[in-house]
C-alpha positions as CSV (number, residue, x, y, z in Angstrom):
1,M,28.4,10.9,-5.6
2,Q,26.2,10.0,-8.3
3,E,24.2,6.8,-8.0
4,S,24.4,4.0,-10.4
5,P,21.8,3.8,-13.1
6,L,18.6,2.1,-11.9
7,H,16.6,0.1,-14.5
8,F,14.0,-2.6,-14.2
9,E,11.0,-3.9,-16.0
10,V,7.5,-5.0,-14.8
11,T,4.9,-6.6,-17.2
12,E,1.3,-6.6,-16.0
13,G,-1.6,-7.6,-18.2
14,Q,-1.3,-5.7,-21.4
15,N,1.4,-3.3,-20.2
16,I,5.1,-3.5,-20.5
17,N,6.6,-1.1,-18.0
18,C,10.3,0.0,-18.2
19,F,11.9,2.2,-15.5
20,L,15.1,4.1,-15.6
21,R,16.7,6.5,-13.3
22,D,20.2,7.7,-14.5
23,G,21.7,11.1,-13.7
24,K,19.1,13.8,-14.5
25,T,16.8,11.4,-16.2
26,A,14.0,9.6,-14.4
27,A,11.4,7.9,-16.7
28,H,8.8,5.3,-16.7
29,L,7.9,4.0,-20.2
30,V,4.6,2.1,-20.5
31,L,3.8,0.3,-23.7
32,R,0.3,-0.9,-23.8
33,S,-0.8,-3.7,-26.2
34,G,-4.1,-4.9,-27.3
35,H,-6.8,-3.3,-29.5
36,N,-5.9,0.2,-28.3
37,P,-2.1,0.5,-28.3
38,R,-0.3,3.3,-26.6
39,I,3.1,4.6,-26.0
40,L,3.5,6.7,-22.9
41,V,6.5,8.0,-20.9
42,A,6.1,9.5,-17.4
43,F,8.7,11.7,-15.8
44,P,8.9,12.5,-12.0
45,A,10.2,15.9,-13.0
46,G,7.3,18.1,-12.8
47,N,4.9,15.1,-12.9
48,S,5.2,15.5,-16.6
49,G,4.7,13.0,-19.5
50,V,4.3,12.4,-23.2
51,G,2.0,10.0,-24.7
52,L,0.7,8.8,-28.0
53,W,-2.5,6.9,-28.4
54,F,-3.2,5.0,-31.6
55,Q,-6.6,4.2,-33.4
56,K,-8.2,1.0,-32.5
57,T,-6.6,-2.0,-34.3
58,D,-8.6,-4.8,-36.0
59,T,-6.7,-7.5,-34.1
60,P,-4.8,-7.3,-30.8
61,A,-1.4,-5.7,-31.2
62,Q,1.6,-6.8,-29.3
63,W,4.6,-4.5,-28.3
64,V,8.1,-5.8,-27.9
65,V,11.0,-3.8,-26.4
66,D,13.9,-4.3,-29.0
67,S,16.3,-2.1,-27.0
68,L,15.8,-0.9,-23.5
69,P,15.6,2.8,-22.7
70,T,18.8,4.6,-22.1
71,A,19.1,8.3,-20.8
72,T,19.4,10.9,-23.4
73,S,19.3,14.7,-23.5
74,A,18.7,17.5,-26.0
75,T,17.9,21.2,-26.1
76,D,14.9,22.9,-27.1
77,A,14.5,25.7,-29.7
78,R,16.0,28.3,-27.1
79,G,18.8,26.1,-26.0
80,R,17.4,24.9,-22.8
81,P,18.0,21.3,-21.6
82,L,15.5,18.5,-22.0
83,Y,16.1,15.2,-20.4
84,G,14.4,11.8,-21.2
85,I,14.9,8.5,-22.7
86,V,15.5,6.8,-26.2
87,F,14.5,3.3,-27.0
88,E,13.5,0.9,-29.8
89,T,10.3,-1.0,-29.9
90,S,8.3,-3.0,-32.5
91,I,4.7,-4.1,-32.7
92,T,2.8,-6.8,-34.6
93,T,0.2,-5.1,-36.6
94,K,-0.4,-4.3,-40.2
95,R,-1.1,-0.6,-39.5
96,L,-0.8,2.1,-36.9
97,V,-2.8,5.3,-37.1
98,P,-1.9,8.0,-34.5
99,K,-5.0,9.1,-32.7
100,Q,-3.9,11.8,-30.3
101,A,-0.5,12.8,-28.9
102,V,-0.6,14.5,-25.4
103,L,2.5,16.3,-24.0
104,S,2.0,17.9,-20.7
105,S,1.4,17.1,-17.1
106,V,0.7,13.4,-16.2
107,R,-2.6,14.9,-14.8
108,V,-3.6,15.9,-18.4
109,L,-2.5,12.4,-19.7
110,R,-4.5,11.0,-17.0
111,D,-7.5,13.0,-18.0
112,Y,-7.2,12.1,-21.6
113,Q,-7.0,8.4,-20.8
114,A,-10.2,8.7,-18.7
115,S,-12.2,11.0,-20.9
116,G,-10.5,11.4,-24.3
117,A,-10.4,15.2,-23.9
118,V,-7.4,17.4,-24.2
119,P,-7.3,21.1,-23.2
120,E,-7.1,23.2,-26.3
121,E,-4.3,25.1,-24.9
122,V,-1.7,22.2,-24.9
123,A,-2.8,20.6,-28.3
124,V,0.1,20.0,-30.5
125,R,0.5,18.9,-34.1
126,A,3.0,16.5,-35.7
127,A,5.9,17.6,-37.8
128,I,6.9,15.1,-40.3
129,L,10.4,14.9,-41.8
130,G,11.1,11.8,-44.0
131,N,10.6,8.8,-41.7
132,T,10.6,10.7,-38.5
133,V,7.4,12.2,-36.8
134,T,7.8,14.6,-34.0
135,W,5.6,16.3,-31.5
136,S,7.1,19.2,-29.6
137,R,5.9,22.2,-27.6
138,A,7.1,24.7,-24.9
139,R,5.2,24.7,-21.7
140,L,2.2,26.9,-21.6
141,D,4.0,29.6,-19.7
142,G,7.0,29.6,-22.0
143,A,9.2,27.3,-19.7
144,P,11.0,24.3,-21.3
145,G,8.4,21.8,-22.5
146,Y,8.2,18.4,-23.9
147,R,9.2,16.4,-27.0
148,L,8.2,13.0,-28.4
149,T,10.0,11.7,-31.7
150,L,9.1,8.6,-33.6
151,E,11.7,7.4,-36.1
152,I,10.3,4.6,-38.3
153,L,12.9,1.9,-38.7
154,D,10.7,-0.7,-40.3
155,G,7.4,0.2,-42.0
156,T,6.1,2.9,-44.2
157,E,4.5,6.3,-43.2
158,R,1.6,7.5,-45.5
159,P,0.8,11.1,-46.0
160,E,-2.2,10.9,-43.7
161,G,-0.1,9.7,-40.8
162,E,-0.8,6.0,-41.0
163,I,2.2,3.7,-40.5
164,S,2.0,0.5,-42.3
165,S,4.1,-2.7,-41.6
166,G,6.8,-4.4,-43.8
167,A,6.4,-7.8,-45.2
168,D,6.9,-9.5,-41.9
169,G,3.8,-7.8,-40.4
170,R,5.8,-5.7,-37.9
171,I,6.4,-2.0,-37.4
172,R,9.7,-1.0,-35.7
173,L,10.3,2.4,-34.1
174,R,13.1,4.4,-32.4
175,V,11.3,6.6,-29.8
176,T,12.7,9.5,-28.0
177,A,10.7,11.1,-25.1
178,L,11.9,14.3,-23.4
179,S,10.8,16.7,-20.7
180,G,12.1,20.1,-19.8
181,E,10.8,20.1,-16.2
182,R,13.4,20.4,-13.4
183,P,14.8,17.0,-12.3
184,L,14.3,15.9,-8.7
185,T,17.2,14.9,-6.4
186,P,17.3,11.1,-6.0
187,L,17.4,9.3,-2.6
188,A,19.2,6.0,-2.9
189,G,21.5,3.5,-1.2
190,T,22.3,4.2,2.5
191,A,20.6,7.5,2.4
192,L,17.3,5.6,1.6
193,L,17.6,2.2,3.5
194,N,19.4,1.3,6.7
195,G,20.4,-2.3,5.7
196,K,17.8,-4.1,7.8
197,E,15.4,-4.4,4.8
198,V,14.0,-7.6,3.5
199,Q,15.9,-8.8,0.4
200,D,13.2,-8.1,-2.2
201,T,14.7,-6.6,-5.4
202,G,11.4,-5.7,-6.9
203,A,10.2,-3.8,-3.9
204,R,13.6,-2.1,-3.5
205,N,13.5,-1.0,-7.2
206,V,10.1,0.5,-6.8
207,L,10.9,2.3,-3.6
208,T,14.2,3.7,-5.1
209,F,12.5,5.0,-8.3
210,L,9.8,6.8,-6.2
211,S,12.2,8.3,-3.7
212,Y,13.6,11.8,-3.8
213,R,14.9,14.4,-1.2
214,E,12.2,16.8,-2.2
215,K,9.4,14.2,-1.7
216,F,8.3,10.6,-2.2
217,L,6.1,9.9,-5.2
218,A,3.0,8.0,-4.8
219,G,3.1,5.7,-7.8
220,S,4.0,5.6,-11.5
221,W,2.8,6.2,-14.0
222,R,-0.3,7.9,-12.8
223,F,0.7,9.6,-9.5
224,N,4.4,10.7,-10.0
225,T,4.2,13.4,-7.3
226,Y,3.5,14.1,-3.6
227,F,0.5,12.6,-1.9
228,G,0.2,13.2,1.8
229,R,-1.6,10.1,2.9
230,D,0.6,7.8,0.8
231,T,3.7,9.5,2.2
232,L,2.7,9.1,5.8
233,M,1.5,5.5,5.5
234,S,4.6,4.5,3.7
235,V,6.9,6.3,6.0
236,R,5.3,4.6,8.9
237,L,5.2,1.1,7.5
238,L,8.8,1.5,6.2
239,M,10.1,3.2,9.3
240,P,12.1,0.1,10.6
241,V,14.2,0.0,7.4
242,L,14.3,3.6,6.2
243,A,17.5,5.6,6.8
244,P,16.8,8.7,9.1
245,D,17.3,11.1,6.2
246,A,14.6,9.4,4.2
247,I,12.2,9.4,7.2
248,E,12.8,13.0,7.7
249,A,12.6,13.9,4.0
250,G,9.1,12.2,3.9
251,L,7.8,14.0,7.1
252,R,9.2,17.3,6.0
253,S,7.4,17.1,2.7
254,V,4.2,16.8,4.6
255,L,5.0,19.6,7.1
256,V,6.0,22.1,4.5
257,R,2.6,21.8,2.6
258,L,0.4,22.1,5.7
259,A,-2.4,24.6,5.2
260,P,-2.5,27.7,7.5
261,D,-5.0,25.9,9.7
262,G,-2.7,22.7,9.9
263,E,-4.5,20.6,7.4
264,V,-2.4,18.0,5.5
265,A,-2.2,18.4,1.8
266,H,-3.5,15.5,-0.1
267,E,-2.1,16.2,-3.5
268,E,-0.2,19.0,-5.5
269,A,-0.7,20.5,-8.8
270,I,2.7,21.3,-10.1
271,G,4.3,22.0,-13.6
272,E,1.9,22.5,-16.4
273,F,-1.0,21.3,-14.5
274,A,-0.5,24.2,-12.1
275,V,-0.2,26.6,-15.0
276,L,-3.5,25.4,-16.5
277,S,-5.1,25.7,-13.2
278,H,-4.0,29.2,-12.5
279,K,-5.0,30.3,-16.0
280,K,-8.5,28.8,-15.5
281,Q,-9.0,30.2,-12.1
282,Q,-7.2,33.6,-12.2
283,G,-6.2,34.2,-15.8
284,T,-2.5,34.0,-15.1
285,L,0.2,31.7,-16.2
286,S,1.8,31.1,-12.9
287,D,3.3,27.6,-12.0
288,A,3.1,28.2,-8.3
289,P,2.1,24.9,-6.8
290,I,-1.6,24.4,-5.8
291,F,-2.3,22.0,-2.9
292,D,-5.4,20.1,-2.5
293,Y,-6.7,19.9,1.0
294,G,-9.9,18.1,0.2
295,M,-9.1,14.9,2.1
296,I,-9.5,14.5,5.9
297,D,-7.6,11.3,6.8
298,G,-4.2,12.8,6.3
299,N,-4.9,15.4,9.1
300,Y,-5.2,12.6,11.8
301,L,-2.2,10.5,10.3
302,L,0.5,12.9,10.7
303,A,0.6,13.0,14.5
304,P,0.8,9.2,15.1
305,V,3.4,8.8,12.3
306,I,5.7,11.7,13.4
307,A,5.4,10.6,17.1
308,A,6.5,7.0,16.1
309,Y,9.7,8.6,14.8
310,L,10.4,11.3,17.3
311,L,9.4,9.2,20.4
312,D,9.9,5.7,19.7
313,H,12.6,5.3,16.8
314,P,16.1,4.9,18.2
315,E,17.7,7.5,15.8
316,G,14.6,9.7,15.8
317,K,14.7,10.3,19.5
318,K,18.4,11.4,19.1
319,R,17.7,13.7,16.2
320,A,14.3,15.0,17.3
321,P,15.3,18.3,18.8
322,A,17.5,19.4,15.9
323,Y,14.9,18.2,13.4
324,L,11.9,20.1,15.0
325,H,14.2,23.3,15.1
326,D,15.1,23.1,11.4
327,I,13.6,26.0,9.4
328,V,11.6,25.6,6.3
329,G,13.6,27.2,3.6
330,A,13.3,27.3,-0.1
331,E,11.3,24.2,-0.6
332,G,8.4,25.8,1.3
333,E,8.7,29.4,0.0
334,L,5.3,29.4,-1.5
335,T,3.5,27.7,1.5
336,P,2.2,29.0,4.9
337,S,5.2,27.0,6.5
338,A,8.0,29.3,5.0
339,G,10.4,30.6,7.5
340,Q,8.9,28.6,10.4
341,A,10.6,25.8,12.4
342,L,9.3,22.4,11.6
343,G,8.1,22.1,15.3
344,K,6.1,25.3,15.0
345,T,4.6,23.9,11.8
346,L,3.6,20.7,13.5
347,V,1.9,22.5,16.3
348,R,-0.4,23.9,13.7
349,N,-1.7,20.4,12.9
350,L,-2.0,19.3,16.4
351,R,-4.2,22.4,17.2
352,L,-6.4,21.2,14.3
353,V,-6.6,17.8,15.7
354,I,-7.9,19.0,19.2
355,S,-10.2,21.6,17.7
356,N,-11.9,19.0,15.4
357,A,-12.1,16.5,18.2
358,A,-13.8,18.8,20.7
359,P,-17.4,18.5,19.5
360,F,-17.6,14.7,19.9
361,A,-15.5,14.6,22.9
362,T,-18.0,16.9,24.6
363,Q,-21.1,15.5,23.0
364,P,-20.5,12.0,21.6
365,R,-23.2,11.7,19.0
366,Y,-22.7,10.7,15.3
367,S,-23.4,14.3,14.0
368,N,-20.2,15.4,15.8
369,L,-17.9,12.8,14.1
370,I,-15.6,13.9,11.3
371,S,-17.5,14.1,8.0
372,L,-16.3,14.4,4.5
373,K,-16.2,17.9,3.4
374,A,-19.2,19.5,2.1
375,G,-19.8,18.8,-1.7
376,R,-17.4,15.8,-1.7
377,A,-18.0,12.2,-1.9
378,T,-14.3,11.2,-1.0
379,G,-12.2,12.1,1.9
380,Q,-9.9,9.1,2.9
381,W,-7.9,6.3,1.2
382,R,-11.0,4.8,-0.6
383,D,-11.0,8.1,-2.6
384,S,-13.3,6.9,-5.5
385,E,-16.8,8.3,-5.7
386,D,-18.3,5.0,-4.3
387,G,-15.3,4.2,-2.1
388,I,-17.2,4.3,1.2
389,A,-20.6,3.3,-0.1
390,G,-22.0,6.8,-0.3
391,G,-21.4,7.5,3.4
392,R,-20.4,10.7,5.1
393,Y,-18.6,9.6,8.3
394,P,-15.6,7.1,7.5
395,Y,-15.0,4.3,10.0
396,D,-11.1,4.6,9.7
397,V,-11.0,8.4,10.3
398,N,-13.4,8.4,13.3
399,A,-12.9,5.1,15.1
400,I,-9.1,4.7,14.6
401,L,-7.2,7.7,13.2
402,M,-8.7,10.5,15.4
403,P,-8.1,8.6,18.6
404,A,-4.6,7.8,17.4
405,A,-3.9,11.5,16.6
406,L,-5.1,12.5,19.9
407,T,-3.0,9.9,21.7
408,A,0.1,10.9,19.8
409,T,-0.6,14.6,20.6
410,A,-0.8,13.8,24.3
411,H,2.6,11.9,24.1
412,L,4.2,14.6,22.2
413,L,3.1,17.2,24.7
414,D,4.3,15.0,27.6
415,S,7.8,14.5,25.9
416,G,8.6,18.2,26.2
417,L,9.9,18.1,22.6
418,L,7.1,20.8,21.7
419,D,7.9,23.1,24.5
420,P,10.1,25.5,22.7
421,F,7.1,26.0,20.0
422,L,4.1,26.3,22.2
423,A,2.4,29.6,23.3
424,P,0.3,29.3,26.5
425,A,-2.8,28.9,24.5
426,D,-1.3,26.1,22.5
427,R,-0.3,24.3,25.7
428,E,-3.8,24.7,27.2
429,L,-5.5,23.4,24.2
430,L,-3.1,20.4,23.5
431,A,-3.6,19.5,27.3
432,R,-7.1,18.2,26.4
433,A,-5.7,15.6,24.1
434,A,-5.5,12.6,26.6
435,A,-9.1,13.2,27.9
436,Y,-10.5,13.7,24.3
437,A,-8.8,10.4,23.2
438,K,-10.7,8.3,25.9
439,V,-14.0,9.6,24.7
440,W,-13.2,8.9,21.0
441,Q,-11.7,5.5,21.9
442,Q,-14.8,4.4,24.0
443,R,-17.6,5.9,22.0
444,A,-16.8,6.2,18.3
445,P,-16.3,2.6,17.2
446,D,-19.7,1.5,18.6
447,L,-21.5,3.8,16.2
448,F,-20.2,1.7,13.3
449,N,-21.3,-1.7,14.9
450,V,-23.1,-4.0,12.7
451,T,-24.5,-7.3,14.1
452,L,-26.5,-9.8,12.2
453,D,-28.1,-13.0,13.4
454,N,-26.7,-16.3,12.0
455,Q,-29.7,-16.9,9.7
456,T,-29.6,-13.4,8.2
457,A,-25.9,-13.5,7.6
458,R,-26.1,-17.1,6.2
459,S,-28.9,-16.2,3.7
460,A,-26.9,-13.0,2.6
461,V,-23.7,-15.0,2.0
462,D,-25.3,-17.7,0.1
463,S,-27.2,-15.2,-2.1
464,Y,-24.2,-13.0,-2.9
465,A,-22.1,-16.1,-3.5
466,R,-24.6,-17.3,-6.2
467,Q,-24.8,-13.8,-7.6
468,L,-20.9,-13.8,-8.1
469,G,-20.6,-17.3,-9.3
470,V,-18.2,-18.2,-6.4
471,P,-18.5,-20.9,-3.8
472,G,-20.2,-19.9,-0.6
473,E,-19.6,-23.1,1.5
474,P,-16.2,-22.2,2.8
475,A,-17.6,-18.8,4.1
476,L,-20.6,-20.4,5.6
477,A,-18.7,-23.1,7.3
478,S,-16.7,-20.3,9.1
479,L,-19.9,-18.7,10.4
480,S,-20.0,-19.8,14.0
481,G,-22.0,-18.7,16.9
482,D,-25.4,-17.0,16.8
483,R,-24.3,-13.7,15.5
484,F,-21.9,-12.2,13.0
485,S,-20.5,-8.7,13.9
486,F,-18.2,-6.2,12.0
487,H,-17.7,-2.5,11.6
488,A,-19.4,-0.6,8.9
489,I,-17.3,1.1,6.2
490,S,-19.0,4.4,7.1
491,L,-22.1,6.0,8.3
492,D,-24.5,7.7,6.0
493,A,-25.7,11.3,6.5
494,S,-28.5,10.2,9.1
495,G,-25.9,8.1,11.1
496,R,-27.0,4.7,9.7
497,P,-24.1,2.1,9.4
498,L,-23.4,1.1,5.8
499,P,-22.8,-2.7,6.2
500,V,-19.7,-3.3,4.0
501,V,-17.2,-5.6,5.5
502,N,-13.9,-3.8,5.0
503,S,-10.1,-3.9,5.5
504,D,-9.8,-0.8,7.5
505,E,-9.4,-2.8,10.8
506,G,-5.7,-2.9,9.7
507,F,-5.3,0.7,10.9
508,E,-6.5,-0.4,14.4
509,L,-3.9,-3.1,14.5
510,L,-1.1,-0.6,13.6
511,F,-2.2,2.5,15.6
512,A,-4.4,1.3,18.5
513,T,-4.3,-1.1,21.5
514,P,-7.8,-2.6,21.5
515,T,-9.2,-4.7,24.3
516,A,-8.5,-8.4,23.8
517,A,-12.2,-9.1,23.1
518,N,-12.6,-6.4,20.4
519,L,-9.2,-7.2,18.8
520,D,-10.3,-10.9,18.5
521,R,-13.7,-10.0,17.0
522,N,-12.4,-7.4,14.7
523,V,-9.6,-9.6,13.2
524,R,-11.9,-12.8,13.0
525,S,-14.6,-10.8,11.3
526,V,-12.4,-9.9,8.3
527,M,-10.1,-12.9,8.2
528,R,-12.8,-15.3,7.1
529,P,-13.4,-16.6,3.5
530,F,-15.1,-14.3,1.1
531,P,-17.9,-13.5,0.7
532,L,-18.4,-13.6,4.6
533,G,-15.1,-12.0,5.3
534,L,-12.4,-10.8,2.9
535,L,-10.0,-13.7,2.1
536,T,-9.6,-15.2,-1.3
537,D,-6.9,-17.3,-3.0
538,A,-5.9,-14.0,-4.9
539,G,-5.5,-12.0,-1.7
540,M,-7.6,-10.1,0.9
541,V,-10.1,-7.9,-0.8
542,V,-10.7,-4.4,0.6
543,A,-14.4,-4.6,0.7
544,N,-17.3,-7.1,0.8
545,P,-20.8,-5.8,0.2
546,A,-22.6,-9.1,0.8
547,F,-24.8,-7.6,3.5
548,A,-25.5,-4.3,1.8
549,A,-28.4,-3.1,-0.4
550,A,-28.5,-4.0,-4.0
551,G,-27.4,-0.7,-5.2
552,I,-24.1,-0.9,-3.0
553,K,-23.5,-4.4,-4.3
554,A,-23.8,-3.1,-7.9
555,R,-21.1,-0.6,-7.4
556,F,-18.6,-2.8,-5.2
557,T,-17.6,-5.2,-8.0
558,N,-14.3,-6.5,-8.8
559,H,-14.0,-4.0,-11.6
560,A,-14.4,-1.0,-9.1
561,Y,-11.2,0.8,-7.9
562,H,-12.2,0.2,-4.4
563,G,-14.6,-2.7,-4.8
564,T,-14.0,-6.4,-4.2
565,V,-10.3,-5.9,-5.3
566,I,-7.0,-6.4,-3.7
567,W,-4.7,-3.5,-2.7
568,S,-1.2,-4.6,-2.0
569,W,-0.7,-2.1,1.0
570,Q,-3.7,-3.0,2.7
571,Q,-2.5,-6.6,3.2
572,A,0.9,-5.1,4.3
573,L,-0.8,-2.9,6.8
574,F,-2.7,-5.9,8.2
575,A,0.4,-8.0,8.4
576,A,2.3,-5.0,10.1
577,G,-0.6,-4.6,12.4
578,L,-0.7,-8.2,13.4
579,D,3.0,-8.2,14.2
580,R,2.5,-5.2,16.5
581,Q,-0.4,-6.9,18.3
582,L,1.4,-10.1,18.7
583,A,4.1,-8.3,20.5
584,R,1.7,-7.4,23.3
585,T,2.0,-9.3,26.7
586,D,-1.4,-8.7,27.9
587,L,-3.3,-10.9,25.4
588,P,-5.0,-14.2,26.5
589,P,-3.5,-17.4,24.9
590,A,-6.6,-18.1,22.9
591,V,-6.6,-14.6,21.4
592,K,-2.9,-14.9,20.6
593,E,-3.6,-18.2,18.9
594,H,-6.3,-16.6,16.7
595,L,-4.0,-13.9,15.7
596,L,-1.3,-16.4,14.7
597,T,-3.8,-18.4,12.7
598,A,-4.8,-15.0,11.0
599,Q,-1.1,-14.3,10.4
600,Q,-0.4,-17.5,8.7
601,T,-3.6,-17.2,6.6
602,L,-2.8,-13.8,5.5
603,W,0.7,-14.5,4.5
604,R,-0.4,-17.5,2.4
605,A,-2.5,-14.9,0.4
606,I,0.3,-12.5,0.2
607,G,2.6,-15.2,-0.9
608,A,0.4,-16.2,-3.7
609,A,0.4,-12.7,-5.2
610,Q,4.3,-12.3,-5.0
611,A,4.6,-11.4,-8.7
612,V,2.3,-8.4,-8.4
613,R,2.5,-7.2,-4.9
614,A,4.7,-4.2,-5.8
615,S,1.8,-2.8,-8.0
616,E,-1.1,-0.8,-6.8
617,L,-3.9,-3.2,-6.8
618,W,-5.2,-6.2,-8.7
619,S,-8.6,-8.0,-9.2
620,W,-9.5,-11.5,-9.5
621,S,-11.5,-14.1,-11.6
622,F,-12.9,-17.4,-10.5
623,E,-11.7,-20.1,-12.8
624,D,-11.3,-23.9,-12.3
625,G,-12.5,-23.9,-8.8
626,R,-10.3,-21.1,-7.4
627,Y,-9.8,-17.3,-7.4
628,R,-7.1,-16.3,-9.8
629,I,-5.1,-12.9,-10.1
630,T,-6.3,-10.6,-12.8
631,P,-4.3,-7.4,-13.4
632,F,-6.5,-4.4,-12.8
633,G,-7.0,-2.4,-15.9
634,S,-6.5,-5.3,-18.2
635,R,-10.3,-5.6,-18.8
636,D,-12.4,-3.0,-20.5
637,A,-15.0,-3.0,-17.6
638,D,-12.1,-2.0,-15.1
639,A,-12.6,1.5,-13.7
640,D,-9.0,2.6,-14.2
641,E,-5.5,1.3,-14.7
642,S,-3.2,0.1,-11.9
643,N,0.1,1.6,-11.3
644,A,2.9,-0.9,-11.9
645,A,5.1,0.9,-9.2
646,Q,3.3,2.0,-6.0
647,L,5.0,3.6,-3.0
648,W,2.9,1.9,-0.2
649,S,3.3,-1.4,-2.0
650,S,6.9,-1.3,-1.5
651,V,6.5,-1.6,2.3
652,Y,7.1,-5.3,2.3
653,L,10.8,-4.3,2.6
654,A,10.0,-3.8,6.3
655,I,7.6,-6.7,7.0
656,K,8.8,-10.2,7.3
657,A,6.7,-13.4,6.8
658,P,6.5,-15.5,9.8
659,A,8.9,-18.4,9.8
660,S,6.1,-20.9,9.0
661,N,5.2,-19.0,5.8
662,R,8.8,-18.5,4.5
């Protein structure tokens, strides 16, 4: 049965976002206002898109949606189907001059947005007929391609392409955007959610738009395809409210993309971006997917997430044997998992976990930790060049995710579920998991410890607050005792902790069972006012470089993608983790009281950002004595543009505010 059409709108900063999923059409329209107007439509099908950038206008121009997008279809010159949207829009400006049309993979559109460069092979010229301008091209390999048509309803087009307004100073357009990439199969309704979700229409809309039987999409408009880390974290956080079919679809999408050695694929190049990549690397025009295995954190997320479903989830426990025996079919025909049972595929990853854990488990020194891959500056969720302050050994991967993966491996082995898929050598290797986990749990976190005396911490906070122009008094007032301790965001190549206070303690709350003393310290260190901890009126920032060197401070700004900004899912992770820790029965009353206080404080911050919490991230400004939310990407200095719909920002469907915060 076909689902009912899904359509919703989100306005953030200078962007009007309109989403539509109807039949074979799934599309996200982004109209960007301001001095640099843009029309862009992204399609989950093939991670494809069409965009038109205009020359800079003398005064800020404002788009208005006159008629919402509706689904439409057409055929290309060879009679092959194209699916997309048609809508009408107007803009307040005297003239619009097309600067560049880009019709290709969203990866190509992203690159143009960032660098202004377009591959010569995909360049396309406009065809003008009367009051209609069309950009159209087949995909580089001859497959059905893309089309963008502007029909001028109000205004005049000049021979050089300029569109001038009428007497009322407005230009009105009818726009048709189409893609020939193969549509995905929607997940919706009871196949997606089990009925226990929080009633949050915005989050539900976002999750629905990004959910398909083939895969979950990381976010739109910029990441309309599979991302391993995003899928695993979203499935784990949404697990209480996802239907079993949806959980299994998400986990399956990760399993079928595993590398031969068991590494989790971070991202995929599909559609025309795959064609471009093959052409550049081998000189062929293949559209075979290319999987990126450059990240390291996903390798240690798979085991704890799949164990949570197969061992702890009521439906997962019932369905586990059949699920693990399911054979990877057509969806994995071009991957190392083709023809294998999912259980056998999972064992590949668990072998990788044990093999990579062995050096530190036998000789626990920093050089045996899990490092970023050679030649890469990124490797975990903070995947911008400065995300972990130039470090080589990330805190979250080594102190939390590796121990969690080892513990999950031990539990999966003990359960017997893996028995049909284990060779004797596999069983011997996996039997080391429990012992390895103890070493990693006991020795790895201490390598990231940073402890400052009270005076040093006080001086650094006061100086940094003055530098930012924010008040330091609330932070200083929360600085009690003779020392301030926290975990560094990473270690540098020589094993030195890089002292950036960070939100990655949330992973420990969700995946580990720390001692009461460590739990209390770790939560209290970050749940203090910024710039001592991470809390502001606009939310919990993901990094605070108050105690770091000047060069790191200069890179960790509120314009940086992973700087002193707020990521919605990191707040959700912390909230879900606090719920999990508060359910423990072994904590002293004083520690529980501290956790309850942290929970209430965090939810006040989450509640203050209700309007933007389904988006990827946001920044802040300090005005009139308080921190105020600023959409990320709305300022010229911002490093990038935030997605209006982000998969792991929809996880509030599964996380309830405590009664005192409702």
